[in-house]
N, C-alpha and C positions, 0 to 999 in steps of 0.2 A: 797610832790615832793622833790627829790636829785638832786642834778645840781654840776658840777665842770664845772671851766673855765680853759686858761691857756695851753687849749690842743693844740698839733703842728700840724701849718696850715702852712705847706712849700710853698704849690700852693698858699693862701694869699700872702704871704711876695714878691714870684716873680710875682703876677701878679698886684701888686700894686707898687712892685721892693723897697720896704722897708725889712730891717729885725728887723723894730719895731710889723710887724704882725707878725710874726713867731709862736708866742704863742696865736692866736688870735681866735681859737676855744670855744669849748663849748660841753656839753654833758647833758641832760635834762633826768630824769627817772620821771614820773608820775605814781601812777593807774590808772586805767581810770575805774575801777570799779563802782563807784560813778559818772560816768559822763552821764548823759541818751543819748538814740539814737539820731545820726544826724550827722550834717556834721557840723564842725568846722572849724574858721581862724585860723591860728597860727602867732601872736605877741609877738616877746618878749622884756623885758622891762632889762636892766642891771643896778644895782645903784651902783657909787662905790665913795665916799668920798664926799655922799651927793649929787652927781650928777647922773642926770637920764639918758640914752640913749635907746631909740627904735631904732626898726629893724621891720622891717614889709619883711619877705621872702616873701612873697606870695604863702604859702601853705596849702593846707585844712589837716584836719583829720577827717576820719568815720568811728563814733565809733557805730559797729556794735548790 
């Protein structure tokens, strides 16, 4: 899996009225070749400086 953080999200910074969140975006790519057919929930965990942060975007992915 490849992921990048620090992607510009001016919409998030504007929504929360803080420039601290200007680079709150992320992008993750993974190969679905080894994932069995079915529906899956998306759940993200970010670890930084020993602390883990969880995000449940309430999204699902269907692999066919």
